[in-house]
Steps between C-alpha positions, in 0.01 A plus 500: 500500500653326200210256482246783501683679212507184288125443539421860410720483190337177374148636542488732195617538141804698396478783252684288240247215535209741454662660193566159344136402557381825340724450196372144458139617525572770242649245260208267554252782428690592181482141379138447607353820350490375137342176620229693685425699184475178296265356764273803476497475121400135535206607716379724219533207257300277735228767519486518118460122471229493767315786332505311169356196678228714658421655159457152353272404787296815445469419129376147576254644751371735232460213252282309747293786643509754216658771717795569726450485878343808652690718745305338785581146382863593448776256414363247750239417234781315321535245781156495666163514328315826555141456622235435234745422220402155368724533192813545714734217402807577712729520671674694226848498655733205500593552865131503603574781742550871456871586495638803678744722314873443570485759779219314678211727405186432299496596134289806419199425278286794391180508300439742339854549382693825524714396202223463242520119504231260619665495845815607681722232649822599673748453779596818681867405525721497807355813662134399464408844360388594152772638274864492589826414331746214518392233745203717603349520151164346429488185291186496291324268259514762226 
C-alpha cells in the first residue's frame, strides 16, 4: 500500500509548483511585452523601407517605358518583363524578386490610385485589412 501511495504522489504537480510556474510565466510575459511591441514597430519600419525600394523601382520603370505598370502587370513588372515591352530594362529591384511585406503578404499596388497619386502602394499591416490602428495600420507610399 505504501508503494502505491508513493507512485500516485509522484505522478502530478503540487499546487505550490503550479503557482510558482504561473508566477514565472507572468513575469516573463511582463518582461517580453515591450520587446514584442518593439518587434512590431520594426516590422512597420521594414515595410517602409521596402515600399521606398519599390517606389524607386517603379520610377526607374517609368523612365524606361514612359509609364508606370498597369494594374494587370502589377509589381511583378519590376522583376519580369511584361509581354511586348522591348524598352523594359529591368529587373528594377536589387533583390531581383518581389518581396512580401513583413507579415508575409503581397504589397497592394493599385492603378488608378484612390489617393490622387499616380498609383497606390501599401502594406495592409498585421491584420491584412485596409485601415486599422497600431500594428494593424496600413503603411503606404504616400
